[in-house]
C-alpha positions as a LaTeX table, in Angstrom:
\begin{tabular}{lrrr}
\hline
Residue & $x$ (\AA) & $y$ (\AA) & $z$ (\AA) \\
\hline
Met1 & 44.20 & 79.00 & 111.52 \\
Thr2 & 46.32 & 77.23 & 108.95 \\
Ser3 & 44.69 & 79.02 & 106.02 \\
Leu4 & 45.04 & 82.36 & 107.83 \\
Ala5 & 48.76 & 81.76 & 108.45 \\
Thr6 & 49.24 & 80.69 & 104.85 \\
Ser7 & 47.47 & 83.82 & 103.68 \\
Arg8 & 49.71 & 86.02 & 105.83 \\
Val9 & 52.87 & 84.32 & 104.56 \\
Ser10 & 51.65 & 84.69 & 100.97 \\
Ser11 & 50.86 & 88.36 & 101.53 \\
Ser12 & 54.27 & 88.97 & 103.11 \\
Phe13 & 55.95 & 87.20 & 100.21 \\
Arg14 & 54.08 & 89.32 & 97.66 \\
Thr15 & 55.01 & 92.49 & 99.53 \\
Thr16 & 58.70 & 91.51 & 99.65 \\
Arg17 & 58.62 & 90.59 & 95.99 \\
Gly18 & 57.02 & 93.93 & 95.13 \\
Val19 & 59.64 & 95.89 & 97.08 \\
Ile20 & 62.51 & 94.02 & 95.44 \\
Asp21 & 61.03 & 94.37 & 91.96 \\
Arg22 & 60.47 & 98.09 & 92.53 \\
Val23 & 64.06 & 98.62 & 93.72 \\
Ala24 & 65.33 & 96.51 & 90.80 \\
Arg25 & 63.49 & 98.66 & 88.28 \\
His26 & 64.62 & 101.99 & 89.67 \\
Ser27 & 68.11 & 101.12 & 90.97 \\
Pro28 & 69.47 & 97.69 & 90.00 \\
Ala29 & 72.93 & 98.59 & 91.30 \\
Arg30 & 71.43 & 99.36 & 94.72 \\
Leu31 & 69.74 & 95.97 & 94.74 \\
Ala32 & 73.01 & 94.25 & 93.88 \\
Val33 & 74.98 & 96.03 & 96.61 \\
Ala34 & 72.21 & 95.51 & 99.17 \\
Ser35 & 72.09 & 91.79 & 98.34 \\
Phe36 & 75.84 & 91.52 & 98.78 \\
Ala37 & 75.72 & 93.41 & 102.09 \\
Gly38 & 72.89 & 91.17 & 103.26 \\
Val39 & 74.95 & 88.05 & 102.58 \\
Ile40 & 77.82 & 89.51 & 104.62 \\
Val41 & 75.45 & 90.17 & 107.53 \\
Val42 & 74.21 & 86.57 & 107.43 \\
Phe43 & 77.74 & 85.13 & 107.47 \\
Thr44 & 78.78 & 87.55 & 110.22 \\
Ile45 & 75.96 & 86.27 & 112.41 \\
Leu46 & 76.95 & 82.66 & 111.69 \\
Leu47 & 80.58 & 83.35 & 112.62 \\
Cys48 & 79.48 & 85.02 & 115.88 \\
Thr49 & 77.87 & 81.80 & 117.10 \\
Pro50 & 79.79 & 79.72 & 119.70 \\
Trp51 & 80.05 & 76.65 & 117.46 \\
Ala52 & 81.96 & 78.60 & 114.79 \\
Ala53 & 85.07 & 79.04 & 117.01 \\
Arg54 & 87.27 & 76.31 & 118.47 \\
Ser55 & 87.11 & 77.96 & 121.89 \\
Gly56 & 83.34 & 77.43 & 122.05 \\
Arg57 & 82.83 & 81.13 & 122.70 \\
Gly58 & 81.38 & 83.53 & 120.17 \\
Ala59 & 83.95 & 85.50 & 118.18 \\
Pro60 & 84.12 & 89.28 & 118.75 \\
Phe61 & 81.85 & 91.13 & 116.35 \\
Val62 & 84.66 & 92.99 & 114.59 \\
Asp63 & 86.58 & 89.75 & 113.95 \\
Ala64 & 83.45 & 87.96 & 112.69 \\
Leu65 & 82.53 & 90.91 & 110.45 \\
Phe66 & 86.07 & 91.21 & 109.11 \\
Thr67 & 86.28 & 87.47 & 108.33 \\
Ala68 & 82.81 & 87.36 & 106.76 \\
Thr69 & 83.56 & 90.39 & 104.58 \\
Ser70 & 86.93 & 88.95 & 103.58 \\
Ala71 & 85.31 & 85.61 & 102.66 \\
Val72 & 82.30 & 86.97 & 100.76 \\
Cys73 & 84.48 & 89.57 & 99.02 \\
Val74 & 86.96 & 86.73 & 98.27 \\
Thr75 & 89.86 & 88.73 & 99.72 \\
Gly76 & 91.75 & 86.52 & 102.17 \\
Leu77 & 92.89 & 89.11 & 104.71 \\
Thr78 & 92.45 & 87.73 & 108.21 \\
Val79 & 92.61 & 89.10 & 111.74 \\
Val80 & 92.65 & 85.61 & 113.28 \\
Asp81 & 94.25 & 82.40 & 112.03 \\
Thr82 & 91.71 & 80.46 & 109.96 \\
Gly83 & 93.15 & 77.03 & 110.73 \\
Thr84 & 93.41 & 77.39 & 114.50 \\
Tyr85 & 90.79 & 79.96 & 115.54 \\
Trp86 & 87.76 & 78.69 & 113.64 \\
Ser87 & 86.23 & 75.25 & 114.19 \\
Thr88 & 85.45 & 72.90 & 111.32 \\
Ala89 & 81.93 & 74.33 & 111.25 \\
Gly90 & 83.36 & 77.86 & 111.16 \\
Gln91 & 85.65 & 76.91 & 108.28 \\
Val92 & 82.67 & 75.47 & 106.39 \\
Val93 & 80.87 & 78.79 & 106.85 \\
Ile94 & 83.93 & 80.62 & 105.49 \\
Leu95 & 84.10 & 78.23 & 102.53 \\
Leu96 & 80.42 & 78.82 & 101.75 \\
Gly97 & 81.03 & 82.57 & 101.95 \\
Ile98 & 83.85 & 82.24 & 99.45 \\
Lys99 & 81.65 & 80.21 & 97.10 \\
Val100 & 78.76 & 82.65 & 97.27 \\
Gly101 & 81.00 & 85.70 & 96.93 \\
Gly102 & 82.89 & 84.20 & 94.01 \\
Leu103 & 79.76 & 83.99 & 91.91 \\
Gly104 & 79.75 & 87.76 & 91.76 \\
Val105 & 77.61 & 90.56 & 93.12 \\
Met106 & 75.56 & 90.95 & 89.95 \\
Thr107 & 74.99 & 87.22 & 89.55 \\
Leu108 & 73.97 & 87.07 & 93.21 \\
Ala109 & 71.40 & 89.80 & 92.67 \\
Ser110 & 70.05 & 87.96 & 89.64 \\
Ile111 & 69.70 & 84.74 & 91.63 \\
Leu112 & 67.82 & 86.70 & 94.33 \\
Gly113 & 65.45 & 88.07 & 91.73 \\
Leu114 & 64.96 & 84.60 & 90.27 \\
Ala115 & 64.18 & 83.12 & 93.69 \\
Val116 & 61.58 & 85.81 & 94.40 \\
Ser117 & 59.86 & 85.99 & 91.02 \\
Arg118 & 60.47 & 82.43 & 89.85 \\
Arg119 & 61.59 & 83.84 & 86.57 \\
Leu120 & 64.24 & 86.16 & 85.16 \\
Gly121 & 62.65 & 89.47 & 84.27 \\
Leu122 & 64.27 & 92.09 & 82.03 \\
Thr123 & 65.90 & 93.90 & 84.94 \\
Gln124 & 67.42 & 90.72 & 86.35 \\
Arg125 & 68.61 & 89.76 & 82.86 \\
Met126 & 70.30 & 93.14 & 82.54 \\
Leu127 & 71.95 & 92.64 & 85.95 \\
Ala128 & 73.31 & 89.27 & 84.90 \\
Ala129 & 74.32 & 90.58 & 81.49 \\
Thr130 & 76.38 & 93.24 & 83.22 \\
Glu131 & 78.21 & 90.63 & 85.30 \\
Val132 & 78.98 & 88.13 & 82.53 \\
Lys133 & 79.40 & 90.84 & 79.88 \\
Thr134 & 76.95 & 89.39 & 77.37 \\
Ser135 & 74.58 & 91.39 & 75.20 \\
Arg136 & 72.23 & 88.54 & 74.32 \\
Leu137 & 69.73 & 88.86 & 77.15 \\
Gly138 & 67.83 & 85.76 & 76.08 \\
Glu139 & 70.81 & 83.61 & 76.98 \\
Val140 & 71.30 & 84.92 & 80.51 \\
Gly141 & 69.05 & 82.37 & 82.23 \\
Ser142 & 71.03 & 79.43 & 80.85 \\
Leu143 & 74.28 & 81.39 & 81.16 \\
Leu144 & 73.84 & 81.71 & 84.92 \\
Arg145 & 73.49 & 77.95 & 85.18 \\
Val146 & 76.59 & 77.51 & 83.03 \\
Val147 & 78.55 & 79.88 & 85.31 \\
Ile148 & 77.58 & 77.96 & 88.44 \\
Val149 & 78.20 & 74.54 & 86.88 \\
Thr150 & 81.50 & 75.60 & 85.28 \\
Ser151 & 82.91 & 77.18 & 88.45 \\
Thr152 & 81.94 & 74.14 & 90.55 \\
Ala153 & 83.45 & 71.76 & 87.98 \\
Ile154 & 86.77 & 73.66 & 87.97 \\
Glu155 & 86.84 & 73.71 & 91.78 \\
Leu156 & 86.26 & 69.94 & 91.91 \\
Leu157 & 88.97 & 69.41 & 89.29 \\
Leu158 & 91.43 & 71.37 & 91.43 \\
Ala159 & 90.40 & 69.36 & 94.50 \\
Val160 & 91.02 & 66.06 & 92.66 \\
Trp161 & 94.36 & 67.40 & 91.43 \\
Leu162 & 95.44 & 68.37 & 94.96 \\
Phe163 & 94.14 & 65.28 & 96.76 \\
Pro164 & 97.08 & 62.89 & 95.99 \\
Arg165 & 99.58 & 65.53 & 97.09 \\
Phe166 & 97.88 & 66.02 & 100.45 \\
Leu167 & 97.84 & 62.25 & 100.93 \\
Leu168 & 101.60 & 62.16 & 100.30 \\
Leu169 & 102.01 & 64.80 & 103.03 \\
His170 & 100.94 & 62.08 & 105.52 \\
Gln171 & 97.41 & 63.39 & 105.94 \\
Gly172 & 94.48 & 61.06 & 106.48 \\
Val173 & 91.93 & 60.54 & 103.72 \\
Gly174 & 89.33 & 62.76 & 105.39 \\
Ser175 & 91.79 & 65.55 & 106.16 \\
Ala176 & 93.32 & 65.37 & 102.67 \\
Ala177 & 89.88 & 65.53 & 101.05 \\
Trp178 & 88.82 & 68.52 & 103.15 \\
His179 & 92.03 & 70.44 & 102.48 \\
Ser180 & 91.81 & 69.64 & 98.76 \\
Val181 & 88.26 & 70.97 & 98.50 \\
Phe182 & 89.05 & 74.05 & 100.60 \\
Tyr183 & 92.16 & 74.96 & 98.59 \\
Gly184 & 90.36 & 74.21 & 95.31 \\
Val185 & 87.45 & 76.56 & 96.10 \\
Ser186 & 89.73 & 79.19 & 97.64 \\
Ala187 & 92.13 & 79.11 & 94.67 \\
Phe188 & 89.56 & 79.37 & 91.86 \\
Asn189 & 87.70 & 82.13 & 93.70 \\
Asn190 & 90.98 & 83.98 & 94.33 \\
Ala191 & 90.14 & 84.03 & 98.04 \\
Gly192 & 93.52 & 83.24 & 99.59 \\
Phe193 & 92.08 & 81.55 & 102.71 \\
Val194 & 93.99 & 78.52 & 104.01 \\
Pro195 & 92.56 & 75.92 & 106.44 \\
Thr196 & 95.91 & 75.13 & 108.07 \\
Ala197 & 97.92 & 77.12 & 110.60 \\
Asp198 & 101.13 & 77.26 & 108.52 \\
Gly199 & 99.38 & 77.59 & 105.15 \\
Leu200 & 101.80 & 77.04 & 102.26 \\
Ala201 & 104.90 & 77.99 & 104.25 \\
Gly202 & 107.68 & 75.51 & 103.59 \\
His203 & 106.24 & 74.47 & 100.21 \\
Ala204 & 107.91 & 77.09 & 98.03 \\
Gly205 & 109.40 & 74.43 & 95.74 \\
Asp206 & 106.49 & 72.00 & 95.88 \\
Trp207 & 105.07 & 71.83 & 92.35 \\
Gly208 & 102.42 & 69.38 & 93.51 \\
Leu209 & 100.82 & 72.14 & 95.58 \\
Cys210 & 101.97 & 75.31 & 93.85 \\
Leu211 & 101.06 & 74.38 & 90.27 \\
Pro212 & 97.35 & 73.52 & 90.78 \\
Ile213 & 96.82 & 76.46 & 93.15 \\
Ala214 & 98.52 & 78.92 & 90.78 \\
Phe215 & 96.58 & 77.45 & 87.85 \\
Gly216 & 93.29 & 77.79 & 89.74 \\
Val217 & 94.03 & 81.40 & 90.69 \\
Phe218 & 94.94 & 82.36 & 87.12 \\
Val219 & 91.88 & 80.66 & 85.58 \\
Gly220 & 89.61 & 82.24 & 88.19 \\
Ser221 & 91.11 & 85.65 & 87.47 \\
Leu222 & 90.29 & 85.40 & 83.75 \\
Gly223 & 86.59 & 85.89 & 84.34 \\
Phe224 & 83.53 & 83.96 & 83.23 \\
Pro225 & 83.21 & 85.78 & 79.87 \\
Val226 & 86.71 & 84.63 & 78.92 \\
Ile227 & 86.24 & 81.08 & 80.23 \\
Leu228 & 82.96 & 80.67 & 78.34 \\
Asn229 & 84.45 & 82.21 & 75.20 \\
Leu230 & 87.36 & 79.75 & 75.32 \\
Met231 & 85.02 & 76.81 & 75.94 \\
Arg232 & 82.91 & 77.73 & 72.92 \\
Asn233 & 85.93 & 78.31 & 70.65 \\
Arg234 & 88.44 & 75.75 & 71.90 \\
Arg235 & 89.91 & 75.09 & 68.46 \\
Arg236 & 89.38 & 78.46 & 66.83 \\
Val237 & 91.67 & 81.12 & 68.31 \\
Asp238 & 90.58 & 83.50 & 65.56 \\
Arg239 & 87.08 & 83.47 & 67.04 \\
Trp240 & 88.20 & 84.56 & 70.48 \\
Ser241 & 86.66 & 87.87 & 71.49 \\
Leu242 & 88.78 & 90.99 & 71.82 \\
His243 & 88.07 & 90.95 & 75.55 \\
Ala244 & 89.41 & 87.39 & 75.85 \\
Lys245 & 92.56 & 88.19 & 73.87 \\
Leu246 & 93.31 & 91.34 & 75.87 \\
Thr247 & 92.66 & 89.60 & 79.20 \\
Ile248 & 94.87 & 86.58 & 78.45 \\
Thr249 & 97.78 & 88.45 & 76.83 \\
Thr250 & 97.87 & 91.24 & 79.41 \\
Gly251 & 97.43 & 88.78 & 82.29 \\
Leu252 & 100.26 & 86.53 & 81.10 \\
Ala253 & 102.52 & 89.55 & 80.51 \\
Leu254 & 101.92 & 90.80 & 84.05 \\
Val255 & 102.58 & 87.35 & 85.52 \\
Ala256 & 105.85 & 87.06 & 83.60 \\
Ala257 & 106.96 & 90.58 & 84.52 \\
Gly258 & 106.08 & 90.04 & 88.18 \\
Ala259 & 107.90 & 86.70 & 88.34 \\
Val260 & 111.08 & 88.14 & 86.80 \\
Leu261 & 111.07 & 91.19 & 89.05 \\
Phe262 & 110.36 & 89.21 & 92.22 \\
Leu263 & 113.12 & 86.77 & 91.31 \\
Ala264 & 115.59 & 89.60 & 90.71 \\
Phe265 & 114.86 & 91.57 & 93.88 \\
Glu266 & 114.34 & 88.63 & 96.26 \\
Trp267 & 117.09 & 86.31 & 94.94 \\
Gly268 & 119.44 & 86.76 & 97.88 \\
Asn269 & 116.94 & 87.85 & 100.54 \\
Pro270 & 117.54 & 85.51 & 103.52 \\
Gly271 & 113.95 & 85.98 & 104.68 \\
Thr272 & 112.34 & 84.87 & 101.39 \\
Phe273 & 114.10 & 83.34 & 98.35 \\
Gly274 & 117.66 & 83.32 & 99.75 \\
Pro275 & 117.71 & 79.84 & 101.38 \\
Leu276 & 115.99 & 78.19 & 98.38 \\
Gly277 & 117.70 & 76.32 & 95.57 \\
Val278 & 117.69 & 77.73 & 92.04 \\
Gly279 & 114.73 & 75.61 & 90.90 \\
Asp280 & 112.74 & 76.40 & 94.03 \\
Lys281 & 113.45 & 80.10 & 93.57 \\
Val282 & 112.00 & 79.99 & 90.06 \\
Ile283 & 108.90 & 78.15 & 91.28 \\
Ala284 & 108.46 & 80.60 & 94.16 \\
Ala285 & 108.90 & 83.58 & 91.80 \\
Val286 & 106.30 & 82.30 & 89.32 \\
Phe287 & 103.89 & 81.54 & 92.16 \\
Gln288 & 104.43 & 85.01 & 93.60 \\
Gly289 & 103.91 & 86.52 & 90.15 \\
Val290 & 100.48 & 84.88 & 89.84 \\
Met291 & 99.19 & 85.73 & 93.33 \\
Pro292 & 98.77 & 89.53 & 92.88 \\
Arg293 & 96.06 & 88.67 & 90.29 \\
Ser294 & 93.97 & 88.49 & 93.51 \\
Gly295 & 95.03 & 85.06 & 94.74 \\
Gly296 & 96.46 & 86.02 & 98.12 \\
Phe297 & 98.41 & 82.80 & 98.73 \\
Ser298 & 102.11 & 82.96 & 99.55 \\
Thr299 & 104.85 & 80.39 & 100.03 \\
Val300 & 107.24 & 82.92 & 101.57 \\
Asp301 & 106.89 & 85.59 & 104.25 \\
Val302 & 105.62 & 88.72 & 102.49 \\
Gly303 & 106.53 & 90.80 & 105.54 \\
Ser304 & 110.20 & 89.89 & 105.02 \\
Met305 & 110.31 & 91.07 & 101.41 \\
His306 & 112.24 & 94.13 & 100.32 \\
Glu307 & 110.34 & 97.39 & 99.95 \\
Thr308 & 110.97 & 97.29 & 96.19 \\
Ser309 & 109.07 & 93.99 & 96.02 \\
Trp310 & 106.21 & 95.52 & 98.01 \\
Leu311 & 106.04 & 98.35 & 95.47 \\
Ile312 & 105.92 & 95.84 & 92.60 \\
Gly313 & 103.18 & 93.99 & 94.45 \\
Asp314 & 101.28 & 97.27 & 94.92 \\
Ala315 & 101.24 & 97.87 & 91.17 \\
Leu316 & 100.26 & 94.30 & 90.26 \\
Met317 & 97.53 & 94.11 & 92.91 \\
Phe318 & 96.03 & 97.44 & 91.88 \\
Val319 & 95.60 & 96.13 & 88.33 \\
Gly320 & 94.15 & 92.80 & 89.51 \\
Gly321 & 92.54 & 90.27 & 87.17 \\
Gly322 & 89.88 & 90.07 & 84.48 \\
Ser323 & 86.46 & 91.70 & 84.37 \\
Ala324 & 83.51 & 89.70 & 85.78 \\
Ser325 & 86.01 & 87.41 & 87.48 \\
Thr326 & 86.69 & 86.42 & 91.06 \\
Ala327 & 89.63 & 88.84 & 91.05 \\
Gly328 & 89.57 & 92.48 & 92.11 \\
Gly329 & 91.50 & 95.59 & 91.10 \\
Ile330 & 90.81 & 97.94 & 88.21 \\
Lys331 & 91.11 & 94.89 & 85.88 \\
Val332 & 93.70 & 93.99 & 83.25 \\
Thr333 & 91.55 & 95.14 & 80.34 \\
Thr334 & 91.40 & 98.61 & 81.88 \\
Leu335 & 95.20 & 98.72 & 81.90 \\
Ala336 & 95.37 & 97.30 & 78.37 \\
Val337 & 92.97 & 99.92 & 76.99 \\
Met338 & 94.92 & 102.78 & 78.58 \\
Leu339 & 98.24 & 101.43 & 77.26 \\
Leu340 & 96.74 & 101.06 & 73.79 \\
Ala341 & 95.45 & 104.64 & 73.99 \\
Ile342 & 98.94 & 105.86 & 74.93 \\
Arg343 & 100.44 & 103.92 & 72.01 \\
Ala344 & 97.89 & 105.34 & 69.58 \\
Glu345 & 98.56 & 108.87 & 70.83 \\
Ala346 & 102.33 & 108.40 & 70.57 \\
Arg347 & 102.00 & 107.16 & 66.98 \\
Gly348 & 99.52 & 109.83 & 66.03 \\
Asp349 & 96.86 & 107.25 & 65.16 \\
Arg350 & 93.28 & 108.43 & 64.94 \\
Asp351 & 91.85 & 105.14 & 66.21 \\
Ile352 & 92.80 & 102.87 & 69.10 \\
Glu353 & 93.22 & 99.36 & 67.68 \\
Ala354 & 94.08 & 95.88 & 68.96 \\
Phe355 & 93.87 & 92.46 & 67.28 \\
Asp356 & 92.31 & 94.00 & 64.14 \\
Arg357 & 89.55 & 95.64 & 66.16 \\
Arg358 & 88.86 & 99.32 & 66.89 \\
Ile359 & 88.19 & 100.34 & 70.50 \\
Pro360 & 85.60 & 103.14 & 70.87 \\
Pro361 & 86.55 & 106.37 & 72.71 \\
Asp362 & 83.90 & 105.88 & 75.42 \\
Thr363 & 85.71 & 102.70 & 76.53 \\
Val364 & 88.85 & 104.77 & 77.08 \\
Arg365 & 86.91 & 107.35 & 79.11 \\
Leu366 & 85.44 & 104.55 & 81.22 \\
Ala367 & 88.90 & 103.05 & 81.82 \\
Ile368 & 90.23 & 106.43 & 82.95 \\
Ala369 & 87.28 & 106.97 & 85.29 \\
Val370 & 87.60 & 103.52 & 86.90 \\
Thr371 & 91.37 & 103.95 & 87.38 \\
Phe372 & 91.13 & 107.44 & 88.84 \\
Ile373 & 88.32 & 106.55 & 91.23 \\
Gly374 & 90.14 & 103.39 & 92.32 \\
Ala375 & 93.31 & 105.37 & 93.00 \\
Thr376 & 91.32 & 107.95 & 94.96 \\
Ile377 & 89.73 & 105.24 & 97.13 \\
Val378 & 93.18 & 103.80 & 97.90 \\
Leu379 & 94.56 & 107.28 & 98.65 \\
Val380 & 91.79 & 108.21 & 101.10 \\
Ser381 & 91.87 & 104.83 & 102.88 \\
Ser382 & 95.67 & 104.99 & 103.17 \\
Leu383 & 95.44 & 108.43 & 104.77 \\
Leu384 & 92.91 & 107.10 & 107.29 \\
Leu385 & 95.05 & 104.05 & 108.10 \\
Leu386 & 98.17 & 106.18 & 108.50 \\
Glu387 & 96.35 & 108.45 & 110.95 \\
Ile388 & 94.81 & 105.56 & 112.91 \\
Thr389 & 97.78 & 103.19 & 113.11 \\
Gly390 & 100.89 & 105.36 & 112.97 \\
Leu391 & 102.56 & 102.73 & 110.77 \\
Thr392 & 104.86 & 103.49 & 107.85 \\
Leu393 & 103.43 & 104.28 & 104.42 \\
Asp394 & 104.92 & 101.24 & 102.67 \\
Arg395 & 103.09 & 98.77 & 104.92 \\
Val396 & 99.84 & 100.76 & 105.06 \\
Leu397 & 99.75 & 101.22 & 101.27 \\
Tyr398 & 100.36 & 97.51 & 100.69 \\
Glu399 & 97.53 & 96.58 & 103.06 \\
Ala400 & 95.14 & 99.15 & 101.58 \\
Ile401 & 95.71 & 98.04 & 97.99 \\
Ser402 & 95.47 & 94.39 & 99.02 \\
Ala403 & 92.07 & 95.05 & 100.59 \\
Phe404 & 90.78 & 97.24 & 97.73 \\
Ala405 & 91.88 & 94.73 & 95.08 \\
Thr406 & 90.54 & 91.82 & 97.21 \\
Val407 & 93.95 & 90.13 & 97.08 \\
Gly408 & 94.64 & 89.11 & 100.67 \\
Leu409 & 98.44 & 89.39 & 100.70 \\
Ser410 & 99.68 & 91.09 & 103.85 \\
Thr411 & 102.90 & 92.28 & 105.42 \\
Gly412 & 101.61 & 90.86 & 108.69 \\
Ile413 & 100.08 & 93.96 & 110.27 \\
Thr414 & 96.38 & 93.03 & 109.91 \\
Pro415 & 95.91 & 90.98 & 113.13 \\
Gly416 & 97.42 & 93.73 & 115.26 \\
Leu417 & 95.46 & 96.63 & 113.82 \\
Pro418 & 93.20 & 98.66 & 116.14 \\
Glu419 & 89.44 & 98.23 & 115.67 \\
Pro420 & 88.92 & 101.48 & 113.71 \\
Ala421 & 91.57 & 100.35 & 111.19 \\
Lys422 & 89.84 & 96.98 & 110.84 \\
Tyr423 & 86.58 & 98.73 & 110.02 \\
Val424 & 88.38 & 100.81 & 107.40 \\
Leu425 & 89.66 & 97.62 & 105.76 \\
Val426 & 86.17 & 96.07 & 105.95 \\
Ala427 & 84.75 & 99.07 & 104.07 \\
Leu428 & 87.65 & 98.97 & 101.63 \\
Met429 & 87.11 & 95.28 & 100.84 \\
Phe430 & 83.40 & 95.84 & 100.30 \\
Val431 & 83.89 & 98.88 & 98.09 \\
Gly432 & 86.71 & 97.18 & 96.21 \\
Arg433 & 84.55 & 94.16 & 95.43 \\
Thr434 & 81.27 & 95.96 & 94.62 \\
Gly435 & 82.08 & 99.62 & 94.07 \\
Thr436 & 84.24 & 99.72 & 90.95 \\
Met437 & 82.24 & 96.98 & 89.20 \\
Thr438 & 78.90 & 98.65 & 89.94 \\
Leu439 & 80.32 & 102.06 & 89.09 \\
Ala440 & 81.65 & 100.82 & 85.76 \\
Ala441 & 78.26 & 99.37 & 84.88 \\
Ala442 & 76.48 & 102.56 & 85.97 \\
Leu443 & 78.78 & 104.80 & 83.93 \\
Ala444 & 78.51 & 102.54 & 80.90 \\
Leu445 & 74.70 & 102.80 & 81.00 \\
Arg446 & 74.71 & 106.60 & 81.29 \\
Ser447 & 75.36 & 107.15 & 77.60 \\
Arg448 & 73.12 & 109.94 & 76.34 \\
Arg449 & 72.63 & 111.68 & 73.03 \\
Arg450 & 72.60 & 115.45 & 72.85 \\
Val451 & 70.95 & 117.39 & 70.02 \\
Ile452 & 73.22 & 120.38 & 70.50 \\
Arg453 & 76.99 & 119.96 & 70.77 \\
Met454 & 79.30 & 122.72 & 71.98 \\
Pro455 & 82.12 & 124.10 & 69.81 \\
Glu456 & 85.33 & 122.12 & 70.04 \\
Glu457 & 88.47 & 123.61 & 71.58 \\
Arg458 & 91.59 & 121.81 & 72.79 \\
Pro459 & 93.17 & 122.72 & 76.16 \\
Ile460 & 96.94 & 122.38 & 76.54 \\
Ile461 & 97.93 & 119.02 & 78.02 \\
Gly462 & 101.33 & 118.27 & 79.60 \\
\hline
\end{tabular}
């Protein structure tokens, strides 16, 4: 009986392995998305169990699905309060979802292939190479280990950095340790989840909390290719890749612009920066400038901000963070490439150049495609939400972009949304986390050579 059972298990395993390998060969993007969806299903089931909620009763399916999707897609939008609704076990599940989701959909698919085949085949190496943006396929196996070890090390560093501050807030050692780990993982993965009922409210001028969290969000939004490039060339800036230079310079410029604009428009707002001192206002503005990278944390009430600040947030969230990072959006390098293309066109330059490097035309076409498709997704989802909720466009647009860019900032309307609207946001978070990244990889791999080229003719533009 034992040998028969073992034989059946072995046969089932071989069949599963064959199916996965076959799907990986013919449609690696489908395998990646299916793996990600499968993880969301698992965490939804876990959050539906009675022990996941403080009440001891299973959470409604839509709330469990929404929370699981938000965690795995490292978004941070919530329909129930994380600190009061979910039990400690439920919060652990959410934290695990954040950790798994933060590793990336392509890396997750590669790990699945490794677990099934016990080795990284060419297809899995290509999947991982797409995620970490490396062309040396022989390094991917070790690179995946470096990604996991590096991300965990940064999360632990943030937890150690935050621990003394939580102790000074009169928390016990156990509670301080738990909150430090939760905020460290949530910050680096740009998740925006908080394990306490009040979150960071009332800590707008607290550098001890704001600085490490903002630092973790910004580093997480750079992306693993940039982090690894900086680690390998710590003392040689001239050896930084073009991608690293564009990501860092554009990211810092957006943070600075956002901080200045938020400070200017919210300076006297009694619901946000108004009651704060000058120093606290500056801290709050810098913190708020970093969070649209995809962080999702907030020390002030976003719902009380002026509409102009919401519009600034819309633009910053739509751009998001770096490629192959824990951040969402169309990515800062996409914006940088389009701005460089506009500059080259305005100057009449034949080539698009940056940091003594020439950017090929197909990269510009890819940037335009990703931006246009992202904008279309936001447009369609906003129309659906407007029709379902009857809310004003400013609030709906902010929520839609926050979900698409996996940011997690909210004007406060999410908990009160009707179920159909929640499902729209669930789909938007999933597409925002997997869709643009998978689409970009698919378009990049569709390069084809044609023997015959049509005659050239320029249409009138503008």
